[in-house]
ChimeraX commands (.cxc) that place a marker at each C-alpha (Angstrom):
marker #1 position 109.44,50.91,117.01 radius 0.5
marker #1 position 111.33,50.53,113.68 radius 0.5
marker #1 position 108.08,49.53,111.95 radius 0.5
marker #1 position 106.31,52.60,113.36 radius 0.5
marker #1 position 109.09,54.91,112.10 radius 0.5
marker #1 position 109.05,53.27,108.68 radius 0.5
marker #1 position 105.27,53.72,108.36 radius 0.5
marker #1 position 105.60,57.39,109.41 radius 0.5
marker #1 position 108.30,58.04,106.77 radius 0.5
marker #1 position 106.18,56.41,104.04 radius 0.5
marker #1 position 103.06,58.40,104.95 radius 0.5
marker #1 position 105.06,61.64,105.13 radius 0.5
marker #1 position 106.58,60.98,101.69 radius 0.5
marker #1 position 103.14,60.34,100.21 radius 0.5
marker #1 position 101.82,63.58,101.74 radius 0.5
marker #1 position 104.59,65.77,100.35 radius 0.5
marker #1 position 104.41,64.06,96.95 radius 0.5
marker #1 position 100.70,64.82,96.77 radius 0.5
marker #1 position 101.40,68.48,97.51 radius 0.5
marker #1 position 103.38,68.74,94.27 radius 0.5
marker #1 position 100.34,68.00,92.08 radius 0.5
marker #1 position 99.25,70.92,89.91 radius 0.5
marker #1 position 95.64,71.95,90.41 radius 0.5
marker #1 position 93.99,73.60,87.39 radius 0.5
marker #1 position 91.25,76.06,88.27 radius 0.5
marker #1 position 88.73,76.91,85.56 radius 0.5
marker #1 position 87.79,80.59,85.71 radius 0.5
marker #1 position 84.70,81.81,83.91 radius 0.5
marker #1 position 85.58,84.51,81.40 radius 0.5
marker #1 position 82.91,87.14,80.89 radius 0.5
marker #1 position 82.71,89.17,77.66 radius 0.5
marker #1 position 84.87,92.33,77.83 radius 0.5
marker #1 position 83.15,95.43,79.12 radius 0.5
marker #1 position 83.98,98.97,78.08 radius 0.5
marker #1 position 85.66,101.00,80.83 radius 0.5
marker #1 position 85.25,104.77,80.54 radius 0.5
marker #1 position 87.65,106.82,82.67 radius 0.5
marker #1 position 86.08,110.27,82.30 radius 0.5
marker #1 position 87.30,112.43,85.19 radius 0.5
marker #1 position 87.24,116.12,84.35 radius 0.5
marker #1 position 89.44,117.75,87.01 radius 0.5
marker #1 position 90.04,121.49,87.18 radius 0.5
marker #1 position 93.13,122.40,89.19 radius 0.5
marker #1 position 92.70,125.64,91.15 radius 0.5
marker #1 position 94.60,128.49,89.51 radius 0.5
marker #1 position 94.69,126.96,86.01 radius 0.5
marker #1 position 92.44,127.34,82.97 radius 0.5
marker #1 position 91.41,123.67,83.01 radius 0.5
marker #1 position 91.38,123.69,79.19 radius 0.5
marker #1 position 93.20,120.38,78.71 radius 0.5
marker #1 position 91.23,117.32,79.79 radius 0.5
marker #1 position 91.63,113.61,79.03 radius 0.5
marker #1 position 89.22,110.69,78.76 radius 0.5
marker #1 position 90.52,107.12,78.49 radius 0.5
marker #1 position 88.79,104.08,77.03 radius 0.5
marker #1 position 89.82,100.50,77.84 radius 0.5
marker #1 position 88.09,97.14,78.28 radius 0.5
marker #1 position 88.07,94.58,81.03 radius 0.5
marker #1 position 90.29,91.57,80.47 radius 0.5
marker #1 position 91.16,88.16,81.89 radius 0.5
marker #1 position 92.32,87.86,85.51 radius 0.5
marker #1 position 95.82,86.67,84.55 radius 0.5
marker #1 position 96.33,89.08,81.63 radius 0.5
marker #1 position 98.97,91.75,82.21 radius 0.5
marker #1 position 98.00,94.06,79.35 radius 0.5
marker #1 position 94.82,96.19,79.56 radius 0.5
marker #1 position 93.30,96.54,76.05 radius 0.5
marker #1 position 92.66,100.09,74.88 radius 0.5
marker #1 position 89.75,101.19,72.70 radius 0.5
marker #1 position 90.40,103.28,69.60 radius 0.5
marker #1 position 88.22,104.94,67.00 radius 0.5
marker #1 position 85.56,106.30,69.36 radius 0.5
marker #1 position 83.75,109.61,69.04 radius 0.5
marker #1 position 83.76,111.50,72.35 radius 0.5
marker #1 position 82.40,114.92,73.24 radius 0.5
marker #1 position 81.09,116.83,76.25 radius 0.5
marker #1 position 78.40,119.52,76.15 radius 0.5
marker #1 position 77.52,122.15,78.74 radius 0.5
marker #1 position 73.97,123.27,79.54 radius 0.5
marker #1 position 74.21,125.99,76.86 radius 0.5
marker #1 position 74.94,123.46,74.14 radius 0.5
marker #1 position 78.62,124.34,73.73 radius 0.5
marker #1 position 80.43,121.19,72.58 radius 0.5
marker #1 position 83.96,120.13,73.55 radius 0.5
marker #1 position 85.43,117.42,71.33 radius 0.5
marker #1 position 87.96,114.83,72.55 radius 0.5
marker #1 position 90.40,113.55,69.90 radius 0.5
marker #1 position 92.38,110.32,70.22 radius 0.5
marker #1 position 96.17,110.43,70.46 radius 0.5
marker #1 position 97.68,107.94,67.99 radius 0.5
marker #1 position 95.41,104.97,68.76 radius 0.5
marker #1 position 96.32,104.90,72.44 radius 0.5
marker #1 position 92.77,104.92,73.81 radius 0.5
marker #1 position 93.51,108.39,75.27 radius 0.5
marker #1 position 91.24,111.16,74.02 radius 0.5
marker #1 position 92.23,114.78,74.68 radius 0.5
marker #1 position 90.38,118.10,74.60 radius 0.5
marker #1 position 92.40,121.33,74.53 radius 0.5
marker #1 position 89.60,123.92,74.75 radius 0.5
marker #1 position 87.41,122.74,77.62 radius 0.5
marker #1 position 85.69,125.51,79.60 radius 0.5
marker #1 position 85.15,124.56,83.29 radius 0.5
marker #1 position 82.50,126.40,85.29 radius 0.5
marker #1 position 81.44,125.71,88.87 radius 0.5
marker #1 position 77.93,124.26,89.24 radius 0.5
marker #1 position 77.60,123.92,85.46 radius 0.5
marker #1 position 75.88,120.75,84.21 radius 0.5
marker #1 position 77.77,118.77,81.55 radius 0.5
marker #1 position 76.71,115.83,79.39 radius 0.5
marker #1 position 79.17,113.19,78.17 radius 0.5
marker #1 position 78.64,111.25,74.92 radius 0.5
marker #1 position 80.81,108.32,73.84 radius 0.5
marker #1 position 80.08,106.49,70.57 radius 0.5
marker #1 position 82.06,103.24,70.22 radius 0.5
marker #1 position 81.53,99.98,68.32 radius 0.5
marker #1 position 77.92,100.79,67.43 radius 0.5
marker #1 position 76.92,101.78,70.98 radius 0.5
marker #1 position 76.21,105.22,72.40 radius 0.5
marker #1 position 77.02,105.93,76.04 radius 0.5
marker #1 position 75.86,109.05,77.90 radius 0.5
marker #1 position 76.12,110.56,81.37 radius 0.5
marker #1 position 75.28,113.85,83.08 radius 0.5
marker #1 position 77.15,115.43,85.98 radius 0.5
marker #1 position 77.72,118.79,87.69 radius 0.5
marker #1 position 81.14,120.38,88.25 radius 0.5
marker #1 position 81.58,120.91,92.00 radius 0.5
marker #1 position 83.92,123.36,93.76 radius 0.5
marker #1 position 86.56,122.63,96.39 radius 0.5
marker #1 position 87.36,124.63,99.54 radius 0.5
marker #1 position 91.01,125.82,99.47 radius 0.5
marker #1 position 93.58,124.08,101.66 radius 0.5
marker #1 position 94.51,126.70,104.26 radius 0.5
marker #1 position 97.39,124.93,106.02 radius 0.5
marker #1 position 99.16,121.57,106.44 radius 0.5
marker #1 position 100.36,120.40,109.85 radius 0.5
marker #1 position 102.63,117.56,110.96 radius 0.5
marker #1 position 101.98,115.68,114.21 radius 0.5
marker #1 position 104.70,113.27,115.40 radius 0.5
marker #1 position 102.43,111.72,118.03 radius 0.5
marker #1 position 99.58,110.57,115.78 radius 0.5
marker #1 position 97.97,107.29,114.76 radius 0.5
marker #1 position 96.51,104.62,117.04 radius 0.5
marker #1 position 99.81,104.14,118.85 radius 0.5
marker #1 position 100.50,107.83,119.39 radius 0.5
marker #1 position 103.94,107.30,117.88 radius 0.5
marker #1 position 103.21,107.68,114.16 radius 0.5
marker #1 position 103.82,110.72,111.97 radius 0.5
marker #1 position 100.45,112.15,110.95 radius 0.5
marker #1 position 99.73,114.88,108.38 radius 0.5
marker #1 position 96.56,116.98,108.42 radius 0.5
marker #1 position 95.44,119.25,105.58 radius 0.5
marker #1 position 92.97,121.87,106.79 radius 0.5
marker #1 position 90.19,123.72,104.93 radius 0.5
marker #1 position 87.13,125.81,105.78 radius 0.5
marker #1 position 83.92,124.08,104.75 radius 0.5
marker #1 position 81.39,126.50,103.16 radius 0.5
marker #1 position 78.31,127.12,105.32 radius 0.5
marker #1 position 74.67,126.67,104.31 radius 0.5
marker #1 position 75.33,124.03,101.66 radius 0.5
marker #1 position 75.99,120.31,101.60 radius 0.5
marker #1 position 79.49,119.47,100.37 radius 0.5
marker #1 position 81.16,116.19,99.47 radius 0.5
marker #1 position 84.89,115.59,99.25 radius 0.5
marker #1 position 87.35,113.12,97.78 radius 0.5
marker #1 position 90.86,113.07,99.29 radius 0.5
marker #1 position 93.88,111.58,97.55 radius 0.5
marker #1 position 97.21,110.96,99.30 radius 0.5
marker #1 position 100.21,109.92,97.20 radius 0.5
marker #1 position 103.29,108.89,99.18 radius 0.5
marker #1 position 106.87,108.76,97.89 radius 0.5
marker #1 position 107.39,105.49,99.80 radius 0.5
marker #1 position 104.41,103.73,98.19 radius 0.5
marker #1 position 103.38,102.71,94.69 radius 0.5
marker #1 position 99.63,103.14,95.10 radius 0.5
marker #1 position 97.62,106.17,96.17 radius 0.5
marker #1 position 95.22,106.33,99.10 radius 0.5
marker #1 position 91.70,107.61,98.48 radius 0.5
marker #1 position 88.83,108.27,100.85 radius 0.5
marker #1 position 85.62,110.28,100.75 radius 0.5
marker #1 position 83.93,112.62,103.21 radius 0.5
marker #1 position 80.78,114.68,103.64 radius 0.5
marker #1 position 80.30,117.78,105.76 radius 0.5
marker #1 position 77.33,116.43,107.74 radius 0.5
marker #1 position 79.16,116.77,111.06 radius 0.5
marker #1 position 81.38,119.80,110.35 radius 0.5
marker #1 position 79.28,121.97,108.05 radius 0.5
marker #1 position 80.50,125.56,107.98 radius 0.5
marker #1 position 83.52,124.78,110.18 radius 0.5
marker #1 position 87.21,124.16,109.73 radius 0.5
marker #1 position 88.03,120.51,109.02 radius 0.5
marker #1 position 90.86,118.43,107.59 radius 0.5
marker #1 position 91.90,115.34,105.67 radius 0.5
marker #1 position 94.50,113.10,107.30 radius 0.5
marker #1 position 97.31,110.85,106.07 radius 0.5
marker #1 position 97.01,107.05,106.26 radius 0.5
marker #1 position 100.58,105.78,106.25 radius 0.5
marker #1 position 102.14,104.34,109.40 radius 0.5
marker #1 position 105.60,104.19,107.82 radius 0.5
marker #1 position 106.20,107.89,107.22 radius 0.5
marker #1 position 109.67,109.15,108.11 radius 0.5
marker #1 position 111.62,112.40,107.72 radius 0.5
marker #1 position 112.37,113.15,104.09 radius 0.5
marker #1 position 109.31,111.38,102.67 radius 0.5
marker #1 position 107.15,113.49,100.36 radius 0.5
marker #1 position 103.35,113.50,100.25 radius 0.5
marker #1 position 101.21,114.82,97.41 radius 0.5
marker #1 position 97.81,115.81,98.81 radius 0.5
marker #1 position 94.81,116.44,96.54 radius 0.5
marker #1 position 91.32,117.52,97.57 radius 0.5
marker #1 position 88.45,117.16,95.09 radius 0.5
marker #1 position 84.98,118.69,95.28 radius 0.5
marker #1 position 82.51,116.00,94.20 radius 0.5
marker #1 position 78.79,115.48,93.78 radius 0.5
marker #1 position 76.66,113.43,96.15 radius 0.5
marker #1 position 76.21,110.75,93.47 radius 0.5
marker #1 position 79.97,110.43,92.97 radius 0.5
marker #1 position 80.43,110.36,96.75 radius 0.5
marker #1 position 78.07,107.36,96.93 radius 0.5
marker #1 position 79.89,105.61,94.09 radius 0.5
marker #1 position 83.32,106.12,95.64 radius 0.5
marker #1 position 82.07,105.06,99.08 radius 0.5
marker #1 position 81.14,101.67,97.61 radius 0.5
marker #1 position 84.39,101.41,95.67 radius 0.5
marker #1 position 86.59,102.22,98.67 radius 0.5
marker #1 position 84.64,99.83,100.91 radius 0.5
marker #1 position 85.29,97.01,98.42 radius 0.5
marker #1 position 88.96,97.68,97.78 radius 0.5
marker #1 position 90.01,99.59,100.89 radius 0.5
marker #1 position 91.62,103.03,100.67 radius 0.5
marker #1 position 94.34,101.73,98.31 radius 0.5
marker #1 position 92.08,101.55,95.27 radius 0.5
marker #1 position 94.77,102.58,92.79 radius 0.5
marker #1 position 92.58,105.40,91.57 radius 0.5
marker #1 position 88.93,106.27,91.36 radius 0.5
marker #1 position 89.14,106.45,87.57 radius 0.5
marker #1 position 90.58,103.00,87.07 radius 0.5
marker #1 position 88.58,99.85,86.40 radius 0.5
marker #1 position 86.98,98.89,89.74 radius 0.5
marker #1 position 87.91,95.60,91.47 radius 0.5
marker #1 position 84.29,94.47,91.30 radius 0.5
marker #1 position 81.30,95.29,89.14 radius 0.5
marker #1 position 80.26,98.68,90.44 radius 0.5
marker #1 position 77.90,100.51,88.10 radius 0.5
marker #1 position 78.65,104.17,87.56 radius 0.5
marker #1 position 76.52,106.94,86.09 radius 0.5
marker #1 position 77.24,106.17,82.42 radius 0.5
marker #1 position 74.36,104.58,80.49 radius 0.5
marker #1 position 74.44,102.60,77.25 radius 0.5
marker #1 position 71.46,104.12,75.41 radius 0.5
marker #1 position 71.79,101.56,72.59 radius 0.5
marker #1 position 71.71,98.48,74.82 radius 0.5
marker #1 position 71.00,99.25,78.50 radius 0.5
marker #1 position 71.90,95.70,79.59 radius 0.5
marker #1 position 75.42,96.16,78.19 radius 0.5
marker #1 position 76.40,98.93,80.60 radius 0.5
marker #1 position 80.00,100.19,80.82 radius 0.5
marker #1 position 82.22,100.50,83.89 radius 0.5
marker #1 position 83.66,103.79,85.08 radius 0.5
marker #1 position 82.24,107.17,86.02 radius 0.5
marker #1 position 81.81,110.62,84.49 radius 0.5
marker #1 position 82.84,113.13,87.17 radius 0.5
marker #1 position 83.68,116.82,87.21 radius 0.5
marker #1 position 85.64,118.36,90.09 radius 0.5
marker #1 position 87.55,121.42,91.02 radius 0.5
marker #1 position 90.66,120.18,92.83 radius 0.5
marker #1 position 93.66,121.50,94.70 radius 0.5
marker #1 position 97.03,119.75,95.05 radius 0.5
marker #1 position 99.71,120.50,97.63 radius 0.5
marker #1 position 103.05,118.82,98.34 radius 0.5
marker #1 position 104.49,118.37,101.80 radius 0.5
marker #1 position 107.87,116.98,102.92 radius 0.5
marker #1 position 108.07,115.20,106.28 radius 0.5
marker #1 position 110.39,117.03,108.64 radius 0.5
marker link #1:1,2 radius 0.2
marker link #1:2,3 radius 0.2
marker link #1:3,4 radius 0.2
marker link #1:4,5 radius 0.2
marker link #1:5,6 radius 0.2
marker link #1:6,7 radius 0.2
marker link #1:7,8 radius 0.2
marker link #1:8,9 radius 0.2
marker link #1:9,10 radius 0.2
marker link #1:10,11 radius 0.2
marker link #1:11,12 radius 0.2
marker link #1:12,13 radius 0.2
marker link #1:13,14 radius 0.2
marker link #1:14,15 radius 0.2
marker link #1:15,16 radius 0.2
marker link #1:16,17 radius 0.2
marker link #1:17,18 radius 0.2
marker link #1:18,19 radius 0.2
marker link #1:19,20 radius 0.2
marker link #1:20,21 radius 0.2
marker link #1:21,22 radius 0.2
marker link #1:22,23 radius 0.2
marker link #1:23,24 radius 0.2
marker link #1:24,25 radius 0.2
marker link #1:25,26 radius 0.2
marker link #1:26,27 radius 0.2
marker link #1:27,28 radius 0.2
marker link #1:28,29 radius 0.2
marker link #1:29,30 radius 0.2
marker link #1:30,31 radius 0.2
marker link #1:31,32 radius 0.2
marker link #1:32,33 radius 0.2
marker link #1:33,34 radius 0.2
marker link #1:34,35 radius 0.2
marker link #1:35,36 radius 0.2
marker link #1:36,37 radius 0.2
marker link #1:37,38 radius 0.2
marker link #1:38,39 radius 0.2
marker link #1:39,40 radius 0.2
marker link #1:40,41 radius 0.2
marker link #1:41,42 radius 0.2
marker link #1:42,43 radius 0.2
marker link #1:43,44 radius 0.2
marker link #1:44,45 radius 0.2
marker link #1:45,46 radius 0.2
marker link #1:46,47 radius 0.2
marker link #1:47,48 radius 0.2
marker link #1:48,49 radius 0.2
marker link #1:49,50 radius 0.2
marker link #1:50,51 radius 0.2
marker link #1:51,52 radius 0.2
marker link #1:52,53 radius 0.2
marker link #1:53,54 radius 0.2
marker link #1:54,55 radius 0.2
marker link #1:55,56 radius 0.2
marker link #1:56,57 radius 0.2
marker link #1:57,58 radius 0.2
marker link #1:58,59 radius 0.2
marker link #1:59,60 radius 0.2
marker link #1:60,61 radius 0.2
marker link #1:61,62 radius 0.2
marker link #1:62,63 radius 0.2
marker link #1:63,64 radius 0.2
marker link #1:64,65 radius 0.2
marker link #1:65,66 radius 0.2
marker link #1:66,67 radius 0.2
marker link #1:67,68 radius 0.2
marker link #1:68,69 radius 0.2
marker link #1:69,70 radius 0.2
marker link #1:70,71 radius 0.2
marker link #1:71,72 radius 0.2
marker link #1:72,73 radius 0.2
marker link #1:73,74 radius 0.2
marker link #1:74,75 radius 0.2
marker link #1:75,76 radius 0.2
marker link #1:76,77 radius 0.2
marker link #1:77,78 radius 0.2
marker link #1:78,79 radius 0.2
marker link #1:79,80 radius 0.2
marker link #1:80,81 radius 0.2
marker link #1:81,82 radius 0.2
marker link #1:82,83 radius 0.2
marker link #1:83,84 radius 0.2
marker link #1:84,85 radius 0.2
marker link #1:85,86 radius 0.2
marker link #1:86,87 radius 0.2
marker link #1:87,88 radius 0.2
marker link #1:88,89 radius 0.2
marker link #1:89,90 radius 0.2
marker link #1:90,91 radius 0.2
marker link #1:91,92 radius 0.2
marker link #1:92,93 radius 0.2
marker link #1:93,94 radius 0.2
marker link #1:94,95 radius 0.2
marker link #1:95,96 radius 0.2
marker link #1:96,97 radius 0.2
marker link #1:97,98 radius 0.2
marker link #1:98,99 radius 0.2
marker link #1:99,100 radius 0.2
marker link #1:100,101 radius 0.2
marker link #1:101,102 radius 0.2
marker link #1:102,103 radius 0.2
marker link #1:103,104 radius 0.2
marker link #1:104,105 radius 0.2
marker link #1:105,106 radius 0.2
marker link #1:106,107 radius 0.2
marker link #1:107,108 radius 0.2
marker link #1:108,109 radius 0.2
marker link #1:109,110 radius 0.2
marker link #1:110,111 radius 0.2
marker link #1:111,112 radius 0.2
marker link #1:112,113 radius 0.2
marker link #1:113,114 radius 0.2
marker link #1:114,115 radius 0.2
marker link #1:115,116 radius 0.2
marker link #1:116,117 radius 0.2
marker link #1:117,118 radius 0.2
marker link #1:118,119 radius 0.2
marker link #1:119,120 radius 0.2
marker link #1:120,121 radius 0.2
marker link #1:121,122 radius 0.2
marker link #1:122,123 radius 0.2
marker link #1:123,124 radius 0.2
marker link #1:124,125 radius 0.2
marker link #1:125,126 radius 0.2
marker link #1:126,127 radius 0.2
marker link #1:127,128 radius 0.2
marker link #1:128,129 radius 0.2
marker link #1:129,130 radius 0.2
marker link #1:130,131 radius 0.2
marker link #1:131,132 radius 0.2
marker link #1:132,133 radius 0.2
marker link #1:133,134 radius 0.2
marker link #1:134,135 radius 0.2
marker link #1:135,136 radius 0.2
marker link #1:136,137 radius 0.2
marker link #1:137,138 radius 0.2
marker link #1:138,139 radius 0.2
marker link #1:139,140 radius 0.2
marker link #1:140,141 radius 0.2
marker link #1:141,142 radius 0.2
marker link #1:142,143 radius 0.2
marker link #1:143,144 radius 0.2
marker link #1:144,145 radius 0.2
marker link #1:145,146 radius 0.2
marker link #1:146,147 radius 0.2
marker link #1:147,148 radius 0.2
marker link #1:148,149 radius 0.2
marker link #1:149,150 radius 0.2
marker link #1:150,151 radius 0.2
marker link #1:151,152 radius 0.2
marker link #1:152,153 radius 0.2
marker link #1:153,154 radius 0.2
marker link #1:154,155 radius 0.2
marker link #1:155,156 radius 0.2
marker link #1:156,157 radius 0.2
marker link #1:157,158 radius 0.2
marker link #1:158,159 radius 0.2
marker link #1:159,160 radius 0.2
marker link #1:160,161 radius 0.2
marker link #1:161,162 radius 0.2
marker link #1:162,163 radius 0.2
marker link #1:163,164 radius 0.2
marker link #1:164,165 radius 0.2
marker link #1:165,166 radius 0.2
marker link #1:166,167 radius 0.2
marker link #1:167,168 radius 0.2
marker link #1:168,169 radius 0.2
marker link #1:169,170 radius 0.2
marker link #1:170,171 radius 0.2
marker link #1:171,172 radius 0.2
marker link #1:172,173 radius 0.2
marker link #1:173,174 radius 0.2
marker link #1:174,175 radius 0.2
marker link #1:175,176 radius 0.2
marker link #1:176,177 radius 0.2
marker link #1:177,178 radius 0.2
marker link #1:178,179 radius 0.2
marker link #1:179,180 radius 0.2
marker link #1:180,181 radius 0.2
marker link #1:181,182 radius 0.2
marker link #1:182,183 radius 0.2
marker link #1:183,184 radius 0.2
marker link #1:184,185 radius 0.2
marker link #1:185,186 radius 0.2
marker link #1:186,187 radius 0.2
marker link #1:187,188 radius 0.2
marker link #1:188,189 radius 0.2
marker link #1:189,190 radius 0.2
marker link #1:190,191 radius 0.2
marker link #1:191,192 radius 0.2
marker link #1:192,193 radius 0.2
marker link #1:193,194 radius 0.2
marker link #1:194,195 radius 0.2
marker link #1:195,196 radius 0.2
marker link #1:196,197 radius 0.2
marker link #1:197,198 radius 0.2
marker link #1:198,199 radius 0.2
marker link #1:199,200 radius 0.2
marker link #1:200,201 radius 0.2
marker link #1:201,202 radius 0.2
marker link #1:202,203 radius 0.2
marker link #1:203,204 radius 0.2
marker link #1:204,205 radius 0.2
marker link #1:205,206 radius 0.2
marker link #1:206,207 radius 0.2
marker link #1:207,208 radius 0.2
marker link #1:208,209 radius 0.2
marker link #1:209,210 radius 0.2
marker link #1:210,211 radius 0.2
marker link #1:211,212 radius 0.2
marker link #1:212,213 radius 0.2
marker link #1:213,214 radius 0.2
marker link #1:214,215 radius 0.2
marker link #1:215,216 radius 0.2
marker link #1:216,217 radius 0.2
marker link #1:217,218 radius 0.2
marker link #1:218,219 radius 0.2
marker link #1:219,220 radius 0.2
marker link #1:220,221 radius 0.2
marker link #1:221,222 radius 0.2
marker link #1:222,223 radius 0.2
marker link #1:223,224 radius 0.2
marker link #1:224,225 radius 0.2
marker link #1:225,226 radius 0.2
marker link #1:226,227 radius 0.2
marker link #1:227,228 radius 0.2
marker link #1:228,229 radius 0.2
marker link #1:229,230 radius 0.2
marker link #1:230,231 radius 0.2
marker link #1:231,232 radius 0.2
marker link #1:232,233 radius 0.2
marker link #1:233,234 radius 0.2
marker link #1:234,235 radius 0.2
marker link #1:235,236 radius 0.2
marker link #1:236,237 radius 0.2
marker link #1:237,238 radius 0.2
marker link #1:238,239 radius 0.2
marker link #1:239,240 radius 0.2
marker link #1:240,241 radius 0.2
marker link #1:241,242 radius 0.2
marker link #1:242,243 radius 0.2
marker link #1:243,244 radius 0.2
marker link #1:244,245 radius 0.2
marker link #1:245,246 radius 0.2
marker link #1:246,247 radius 0.2
marker link #1:247,248 radius 0.2
marker link #1:248,249 radius 0.2
marker link #1:249,250 radius 0.2
marker link #1:250,251 radius 0.2
marker link #1:251,252 radius 0.2
marker link #1:252,253 radius 0.2
marker link #1:253,254 radius 0.2
marker link #1:254,255 radius 0.2
marker link #1:255,256 radius 0.2
marker link #1:256,257 radius 0.2
marker link #1:257,258 radius 0.2
marker link #1:258,259 radius 0.2
marker link #1:259,260 radius 0.2
marker link #1:260,261 radius 0.2
marker link #1:261,262 radius 0.2
marker link #1:262,263 radius 0.2
marker link #1:263,264 radius 0.2
marker link #1:264,265 radius 0.2
marker link #1:265,266 radius 0.2
marker link #1:266,267 radius 0.2
marker link #1:267,268 radius 0.2
marker link #1:268,269 radius 0.2
marker link #1:269,270 radius 0.2
marker link #1:270,271 radius 0.2
marker link #1:271,272 radius 0.2
marker link #1:272,273 radius 0.2
view
């Protein structure tokens, strides 16, 4: 019996000693790709004149700093040829326009010239149905015991509409995004709904509805399915290589990441009672 115990102790010691070995994993590093965050969002009730486009690059998995891209030339044109220039703010990779003119159903073309490459994209600015009311249900969720928030709107009839919903919670760091189409509620009242099982009285929710194009709906559907609803933001670098609508006309194989979108949006805040 003593011999058996001794053998067991020796084997156990060897096992735990082997668990302390450091295993080095070699990760393939791909060349950095340009990431273009070009979301033109027009808040209902504002002029929409100030818009921002951000340029960064992809980086290594373990790197904490996201490299920004400076020195680019960026402008957007409408269908009439009117040009809106975006100027960089102190080499931050953030390019701002202060005289943008948003117009529903207008077609806009983005041009980005950076490091000898020209990137272009075309998109239409889509409208959003106003949020008519926000309701709290204390018997929601799968259990029937969760606090659930619904934001209602009237979907326009006789046209196909696509929506992006964003929910930002005071008790969370990340935002929740999900997309919708009016295939099953066209012309009727519908709603977006919260997705947080931990809501409690006093928590604040910032709710944003975006009107989006069918193409952007398809893009975001893929992105959300990969990352779940907590994607951090539809205008951030995606967690996997998802091609957007921006084309590198200089070298098509060297395509960028990101998407050029134009949306009318509406934001409401609600405090849990």
